[in-house]
PAKE-607026 format. One line per field, with one value per residue (C-alpha): residue in one letter; chain; residue number from 1; x negated, y negated, z. Coordinates in steps of 0.02 Angstrom, whole numbers, plus 32768, in hexadecimal, padded with zeros to 4 digits. Example, Ala and Ser with C-alpha at 12.3 -4.5 7.8 and 13.67 -1.06 7.14 Angstrom:
// PAKE-607026
type = A, S
mol = A, A
seq = 1, 2
X = 7D99, 7D54
Y = 80E1, 8035
Z = 8186, 8165
***
This chain:
// PAKE-607026
type = M, N, T, R, G, D, Y, A, H, P, E, P, V, A, A, A, T, V, A, V, V, T, P, P, P, V, V, D, L, P, R, D, S, A, V, S, W, G, A, I, L, A, G, A, I, A, A, A, A, L, S, L, I, L, V, I, L, G, V, G, L, G, L, S, S, V, S, P, W, S, F, E, G, V, T, A, E, T, F, G, W, S, S, I, A, W, L, T, F, T, A, I, A, A, S, G, L, G, G, Y, L, A, G, R, L, R, T, K, W, S, N, L, H, G, D, E, T, Y, F, R, D, T, A, H, G, F, V, S, W, A, V, A, T, L, L, T, A, A, L, L, T, S, A, I, G, G, I, L, G, A, G, A, K, V, A, G, A, T, A, G, A, A, A, S, T, A, G, G, I, A, A, A, G, A, G, S, A, A, M, G, S, D, Q, G, D, V, Q, Y, W, V, D, S, L, F, R, A, N, P, T, A, A, Q, P, A, P, P, V, G, P, A, G, P, A, D, A, P, A, L, A, P, A, P, V, A, N, G, A, P, L, P, P, R, P, M, P, G, A, D, R, R, P, D, S, R, E, V, R, T, E, V, N, R, I, I, L, N, S, L, K, S, D, T, M, D, P, A, D, T, Q, Y, L, G, Q, L, V, A, A, Q, T, G, M, S, Q, A, E, A, Q, A, R, V, T, D, V, Q, T, R, L, R, A, A, L, D, N, A, K, Q, Q, A, K, Q, A, A, D, D, A, R, K, A, T, A, Y, A, A, L, W, L, F, I, T, L, L, I, G, A, F, I, A, S, L, S, A, T, W, G, G, R, R, R, D, L
mol = A, A, A, A, A, A, A, A, A, A, A, A, A, A, A, A, A, A, A, A, A, A, A, A, A, A, A, A, A, A, A, A, A, A, A, A, A, A, A, A, A, A, A, A, A, A, A, A, A, A, A, A, A, A, A, A, A, A, A, A, A, A, A, A, A, A, A, A, A, A, A, A, A, A, A, A, A, A, A, A, A, A, A, A, A, A, A, A, A, A, A, A, A, A, A, A, A, A, A, A, A, A, A, A, A, A, A, A, A, A, A, A, A, A, A, A, A, A, A, A, A, A, A, A, A, A, A, A, A, A, A, A, A, A, A, A, A, A, A, A, A, A, A, A, A, A, A, A, A, A, A, A, A, A, A, A, A, A, A, A, A, A, A, A, A, A, A, A, A, A, A, A, A, A, A, A, A, A, A, A, A, A, A, A, A, A, A, A, A, A, A, A, A, A, A, A, A, A, A, A, A, A, A, A, A, A, A, A, A, A, A, A, A, A, A, A, A, A, A, A, A, A, A, A, A, A, A, A, A, A, A, A, A, A, A, A, A, A, A, A, A, A, A, A, A, A, A, A, A, A, A, A, A, A, A, A, A, A, A, A, A, A, A, A, A, A, A, A, A, A, A, A, A, A, A, A, A, A, A, A, A, A, A, A, A, A, A, A, A, A, A, A, A, A, A, A, A, A, A, A, A, A, A, A, A, A, A, A, A, A, A, A, A, A, A, A, A, A, A, A, A, A, A, A, A, A, A, A, A, A, A, A, A, A, A, A, A, A, A, A, A, A, A, A, A, A, A, A, A, A
seq = 1, 2, 3, 4, 5, 6, 7, 8, 9, 10, 11, 12, 13, 14, 15, 16, 17, 18, 19, 20, 21, 22, 23, 24, 25, 26, 27, 28, 29, 30, 31, 32, 33, 34, 35, 36, 37, 38, 39, 40, 41, 42, 43, 44, 45, 46, 47, 48, 49, 50, 51, 52, 53, 54, 55, 56, 57, 58, 59, 60, 61, 62, 63, 64, 65, 66, 67, 68, 69, 70, 71, 72, 73, 74, 75, 76, 77, 78, 79, 80, 81, 82, 83, 84, 85, 86, 87, 88, 89, 90, 91, 92, 93, 94, 95, 96, 97, 98, 99, 100, 101, 102, 103, 104, 105, 106, 107, 108, 109, 110, 111, 112, 113, 114, 115, 116, 117, 118, 119, 120, 121, 122, 123, 124, 125, 126, 127, 128, 129, 130, 131, 132, 133, 134, 135, 136, 137, 138, 139, 140, 141, 142, 143, 144, 145, 146, 147, 148, 149, 150, 151, 152, 153, 154, 155, 156, 157, 158, 159, 160, 161, 162, 163, 164, 165, 166, 167, 168, 169, 170, 171, 172, 173, 174, 175, 176, 177, 178, 179, 180, 181, 182, 183, 184, 185, 186, 187, 188, 189, 190, 191, 192, 193, 194, 195, 196, 197, 198, 199, 200, 201, 202, 203, 204, 205, 206, 207, 208, 209, 210, 211, 212, 213, 214, 215, 216, 217, 218, 219, 220, 221, 222, 223, 224, 225, 226, 227, 228, 229, 230, 231, 232, 233, 234, 235, 236, 237, 238, 239, 240, 241, 242, 243, 244, 245, 246, 247, 248, 249, 250, 251, 252, 253, 254, 255, 256, 257, 258, 259, 260, 261, 262, 263, 264, 265, 266, 267, 268, 269, 270, 271, 272, 273, 274, 275, 276, 277, 278, 279, 280, 281, 282, 283, 284, 285, 286, 287, 288, 289, 290, 291, 292, 293, 294, 295, 296, 297, 298, 299, 300, 301, 302, 303, 304, 305, 306, 307, 308, 309, 310, 311, 312, 313, 314, 315, 316, 317, 318, 319, 320, 321, 322, 323, 324, 325, 326, 327, 328, 329, 330, 331, 332, 333, 334, 335, 336, 337, 338, 339, 340, 341, 342, 343, 344, 345, 346, 347, 348, 349, 350
X = 2CB8, 2CAD, 2C05, 2C28, 2CA7, 2D3D, 2DD4, 2E49, 2EF8, 2F96, 3005, 308F, 313E, 31CA, 3271, 32F5, 3390, 3436, 34D7, 3572, 3614, 36B3, 3748, 37DE, 3872, 3900, 3998, 3A41, 3AA1, 3B5D, 3BC0, 3C5F, 3CE7, 3D2D, 3DE0, 3E3E, 3EB1, 3F0B, 3F2F, 3F73, 3FDC, 4021, 4055, 40A2, 411A, 4140, 416F, 41CB, 423E, 4265, 4297, 430D, 4359, 436C, 43BE, 4434, 4466, 447F, 44E9, 455D, 455F, 4580, 4613, 4662, 466E, 46BD, 4776, 47CC, 4858, 486C, 4830, 47E0, 473A, 46A3, 468A, 4630, 45AE, 45A4, 4583, 44F5, 449B, 44A3, 4466, 43D8, 43AF, 43B9, 434F, 42CB, 42DB, 42C0, 4223, 41D6, 420B, 41CD, 4131, 40FE, 40FE, 40A8, 401A, 3FF4, 3FF2, 3F77, 3F06, 3F0F, 3EFD, 3E6D, 3DBD, 3D46, 3CC0, 3C21, 3B9C, 3C08, 3C18, 3CC0, 3CF6, 3CE4, 3D3F, 3DE0, 3DE2, 3DDB, 3E5D, 3ED3, 3EAB, 3EE6, 3F8D, 3FA4, 3F96, 3FFC, 407D, 4071, 4074, 411A, 4163, 4154, 4195, 4225, 4244, 4241, 42D1, 4335, 432D, 43E3, 43F6, 4352, 436E, 4422, 43E5, 435E, 43B9, 4456, 4410, 43EF, 4490, 44DE, 447F, 44D7, 457B, 4571, 455C, 45E0, 4657, 46CF, 46DF, 46DC, 4774, 47E4, 47A2, 47BE, 4877, 4895, 4843, 48AE, 494F, 4922, 48FC, 499E, 4A08, 49AF, 49DF, 4A8D, 4A7E, 4AC7, 4A34, 49B0, 49A0, 49CF, 4A70, 4AA1, 4AAB, 4B03, 4B8E, 4BA0, 4BC8, 4C6A, 4CA4, 4D61, 4D9F, 4E26, 4E77, 4E7D, 4F22, 4EF3, 4F32, 4FAA, 4F7F, 4FDD, 5079, 50AB, 512E, 50D6, 50AC, 5015, 4F81, 4F11, 4F8A, 4F58, 4F9E, 500F, 5026, 50C8, 510B, 50F0, 5192, 5182, 5214, 5288, 5249, 51CF, 5129, 50CE, 5087, 4FD0, 4F55, 4F25, 4E7D, 4E00, 4E6C, 4DFA, 4E01, 4DBA, 4CF7, 4CBF, 4C85, 4BEC, 4BAD, 4BD0, 4B73, 4ADC, 4ADC, 4AF1, 4A5B, 49E9, 4A26, 49F1, 4944, 492C, 4944, 48D9, 4849, 4867, 4893, 494D, 49C4, 49F8, 4A91, 4ADA, 4AB6, 4B0B, 4BA5, 4BB3, 4B8A, 4C25, 4C93, 4C6A, 4C8E, 4D2F, 4D68, 4D4D, 4D74, 4E0A, 4DB8, 4DB6, 4D29, 4CEE, 4CF5, 4CA1, 4C15, 4C0E, 4BED, 4B6F, 4B13, 4B15, 4AD6, 4A47, 4A0E, 4A19, 49B9, 4928, 4938, 4927, 4888, 4831, 4852, 4802, 4773, 4747, 475A, 46ED, 4669, 4676, 465B, 45D5, 4578, 459A, 455C, 44BD, 44A7, 44C1, 443E, 43BF, 43C5, 43CC, 4328, 42CD, 42FA, 42B4, 4212, 4206, 4231, 41B2, 4126, 4158, 4148, 4093, 4060, 40AC, 4064, 3FB1, 3FBD, 3FF1, 3F6C, 3EE1, 3F39, 3F2F, 3E7D, 3E51, 3EA7, 3E50, 3D93, 3DC4
Y = EE15, ED98, ED4A, ECD5, EC81, ECAB, ECC4, ED59, ED3C, ED7F, EDFA, EDAF, EDC6, EE03, ED99, EDC5, EE0E, EDB8, EE2B, EDC2, EE10, EDE4, EDE4, EE41, EDDB, EDB5, EE0E, EDCB, EE54, EE52, EDF3, EE36, EDBE, EDF0, EDB6, EDE8, ED5D, ED9C, EE40, EDE6, ED79, EE04, EE70, EDDC, EDAE, EE66, EE74, EDCD, EE0B, EEAE, EE62, EDEA, EE77, EEE3, EE5F, EE28, EEE8, EEF0, EE43, EEA5, EF4F, EF00, EE8D, EF29, EF83, EEF8, EEC9, EE2C, EEA5, EEEC, EF9B, EFA4, EFBE, EFD1, EF8A, EEEC, EF5D, EFCD, EF52, EF06, EFA5, EFC8, EF1C, EF32, EFDD, EF8E, EEF7, EF87, EFE3, EF4D, EF18, EFBB, EFD7, EF20, EF19, EFBF, EF8F, EEEF, EF30, EFC4, EF46, EEEB, EF72, EFC2, EF2C, EEEF, EEE0, EF7B, EF51, EFA1, EFD3, EFB6, F020, F07E, F02A, EF79, EFB1, EFF3, EF48, EEE1, EF51, EF3A, EE83, EE72, EEE1, EE61, EDBE, EE11, EE16, ED73, ED1C, ED85, ED56, EC9A, ECA9, ED1F, EC9B, EC05, EC72, EC9F, EBF3, EBE6, ECA0, EC9D, EBE8, EC03, ECA4, EC41, EB9B, EBEA, EBF6, EB43, EB0A, EB9C, EB5F, EAAE, EB03, EB60, EAC9, EA64, EAE9, EAC1, E9FD, EA14, EA80, EA1F, E981, E9DC, EA08, E950, E907, E989, E94D, E89C, E8A9, E90D, E894, E7FD, E857, E86D, E923, E9A2, EA1E, EA3D, EA90, EA06, E9EC, EA97, EA5F, E9C4, EA2D, EA97, EA00, E9EB, EA8E, EA7D, EAE5, EB58, EB6E, EAB7, EA52, E9BD, E91E, E8D0, E81C, E79A, E745, E6A6, E63D, E627, E6E7, E758, E700, E737, E6EE, E64D, E5AF, E557, E4B7, E457, E480, E3D5, E3AB, E37A, E342, E38A, E43D, E47D, E4BC, E56A, E55A, E558, E57A, E4F1, E4AF, E4ED, E582, E5F8, E6BA, E740, E73E, E7A6, E84B, E84A, E7AA, E7FF, E895, E82C, E7D9, E86E, E8B0, E820, E82D, E8F3, E8D9, E856, E8C0, E939, E8CA, E8E1, E97F, E957, E8ED, E83E, E850, E7B2, E806, E8A6, E845, E7E7, E886, E8DB, E835, E855, E902, E8FB, E877, E8E5, E989, E95A, E9A8, E96E, E903, E98C, EA17, E9A4, E97A, EA32, EA53, E9CB, EA19, EACA, EA91, EA36, EAE0, EB45, EACA, EAC1, EB81, EB8C, EB0B, EB6D, EC07, EBBE, EB7A, EC2E, EC70, EBF5, EC10, ECC4, ECA7, EC36, ECB1, ED46, ECD2, ECC3, ED71, EDA2, ED16, ED52, EE06, EDCC, ED6F, EE01, EE80, EE11, EDFB, EEC4, EED1, EE4E, EEC1, EF5B, EF0D, EECB, EF72, EFC5, EF3D, EF60, F01E, F02A, EFB5, F02D, F0BA, F04C, F026, F0D8, F10F, F077, F0A0, F164
Z = 9DAE, 9D1C, 9D1E, 9C8D, 9CF9, 9C82, 9CE7, 9CD0, 9C7F, 9CE2, 9C8E, 9C2F, 9CA0, 9C45, 9C49, 9CBC, 9C6E, 9CB2, 9C86, 9C70, 9CAA, 9C48, 9CAF, 9C6B, 9C11, 9C87, 9C5B, 9C9F, 9CFB, 9CCC, 9D53, 9D6F, 9DAE, 9E58, 9E35, 9D89, 9D8B, 9CE6, 9D3A, 9DD6, 9D70, 9D03, 9D9F, 9DF1, 9D67, 9D3E, 9E04, 9E04, 9D63, 9DA9, 9E4D, 9E00, 9D93, 9E33, 9EA3, 9E18, 9DFE, 9EC3, 9EC7, 9E39, 9E99, 9F32, 9EF4, 9EA5, 9F49, 9FB2, 9F98, 9FF0, A016, A0CD, A0EE, A032, 9FF7, A06C, A114, A14A, A1A3, A115, A0A0, A115, A125, A06A, A03A, A0A7, A05C, 9FA3, 9FDC, A021, 9F7A, 9F0B, 9F74, 9F66, 9EAB, 9E87, 9EF1, 9EB0, 9E00, 9E1E, 9E82, 9DFD, 9D6E, 9DD1, 9DE9, 9D58, 9CDB, 9D38, 9CED, 9D12, 9D9C, 9D84, 9E06, 9E8D, 9F38, 9F48, 9FD6, 9F82, 9EFD, 9F6D, 9FC0, 9F29, 9EE5, 9F88, 9F75, 9EC9, 9F07, 9F93, 9F3A, 9E94, 9F1F, 9F60, 9EC4, 9E9C, 9F3F, 9F16, 9E6F, 9EAF, 9F2D, 9EAA, 9E3F, 9ED0, 9F2C, 9F52, 9F92, A00C, A031, A060, A0D6, A113, A13B, A187, A22F, A244, A213, A271, A314, A2F2, A2CE, A372, A3E6, A396, A36B, A3FC, A3DC, A320, A328, A386, A315, A27C, A2AC, A2E4, A237, A1CE, A22D, A215, A159, A13C, A199, A139, A095, A0D1, A0B3, A122, A123, A1A0, A252, A2B9, A246, A27E, A334, A306, A2AE, A34F, A3B5, A33D, A32B, A33F, A3DB, A39F, A440, A45C, A404, A394, A3D9, A373, A33F, A39D, A351, A35C, A309, A26A, A262, A287, A2C4, A23F, A1B6, A169, A1A1, A11E, A0FD, A0E2, A03D, 9FD5, 9F71, 9EB6, 9E54, 9EDA, 9ECC, 9F59, 9F19, 9F64, A010, A019, A099, A11A, A104, A17A, A1AE, A200, A202, A27C, A271, A1F0, A21A, A1AE, A220, A2B6, A29E, A255, A2FA, A361, A2F9, A33B, A3EB, A3EC, A395, A40B, A499, A464, A48C, A547, A5AB, A5C7, A577, A5C1, A61A, A5D9, A527, A57A, A594, A4FD, A490, A4FC, A4D3, A41C, A40E, A47D, A3F7, A35D, A3A8, A41F, A4B5, A54F, A598, A61A, A584, A509, A587, A5B0, A4F0, A4E5, A580, A536, A47F, A4CC, A537, A499, A436, A4B1, A4B6, A405, A401, A48A, A42A, A392, A3E5, A42D, A37C, A335, A3B4, A39B, A2DB, A2F3, A36F, A2E2, A26A, A2BC, A2EA, A22D, A1F8, A283, A24A, A19B, A1A4, A214, A18B, A10C, A15E, A174, A0B5, A089, A0EC, A095, 9FFC, A01C, A05C, 9FB0, 9F47, 9F88, 9F99, 9EE1, 9EA4, 9EDC, 9E85, 9DD8, 9E0C, 9E12, 9D77, 9D27, 9D52, 9D08
***
C-alpha cells in the first residue's frame, strides 16, 4: 500500500499489429471464340466450287449419253437414276470437303470438355454446309429455279391443257390463214375437204355461143382506119372464185365450229356446196365428206387433249420426284458435312 498517496502507473500496452493482405493480380484468361467464321467460309467456298465443277461435269456426261435419234443412247429411266446418283455423289464429295476444312482450320479451343468440342465441330460443319448451299443456289439459280418452279407451272398447265390445246390449234390456223400460208394443222383438214375424187368425172365447163363459161367475155372489136383491132376483155368480167379465197373462208368456218360441240347445219350445207363446186362431187357426197372431216378433226383434237394431259401429269410426277430426291440429297450433304467437321477437328487438336 502506497502511504504517500502516490498512484501506481499502469504498464504500457503494446500497439496491435494489423496485417494487410494484398490481393493477387488479376490475370485475363484467354477467351476463345466459339465460332471460327474464317474456317466456315473457307469450307463453304471450297464446297460450292467443287459442287459447281461436279454439276458441270455431270451435265457434260449426261448430254453425251443422250441422243435425239430413236433407239439410241440411254433410256429416260436410266438417265433419271444416273442423274440422282450423280447429284448424291456431288453432295457427299462437296459437303465432305467443306466440313473437313471447316473443322481442320478452326482455332484450337483450350480447356474444353470433349462433348463441347464435338458439338462445336458439328455446328461448324453444319453452318459451312448451309453457307455452301446458299452459294451453290446463287450460282445455279437457273437450274434449281427451273426444277422448283416447274411444279407451279405444271399445276396450271394440267388444269388448262384441254382448253389451251384447241385454242392453240385454232390460233395457229388463224395466223396461217391471215398470212396466206398453206402451213398449219387446220390447213391439213381444209386441204382434205378439196381433195379430188379420182372416181368422179370432172364436169366440163358449160359452153355457150361465145365459148366456155370461164373464157373472158370479149368486147366488140373496134375499127380503126378500116382495120379491126385485137379483141379485149369486157370490163368487169368475173371469173370463178379464187381457190385461195375459198380455202380461207372454209378455214374460218372450221375454226369457228371448234368453239362448239358440233358444226352448225347451215355451215355444213354451205361447205358441202363449196366442196361440190370445187371437186365436182355431188351435194350428198360433199356433205358426207364435210361430216367425215369434222368427225376426224374432233377425234384428233380429243387425242391431242389426252396427250397434253398425260404429258402434264408426267411432268408433275417428274417434278415431284426431283424435289423429293433433291431434299434427300441436301440432308445427306448436311450429315456428311457435320461428320467431316468432327474428323477435321480431331485432327486439328492432335
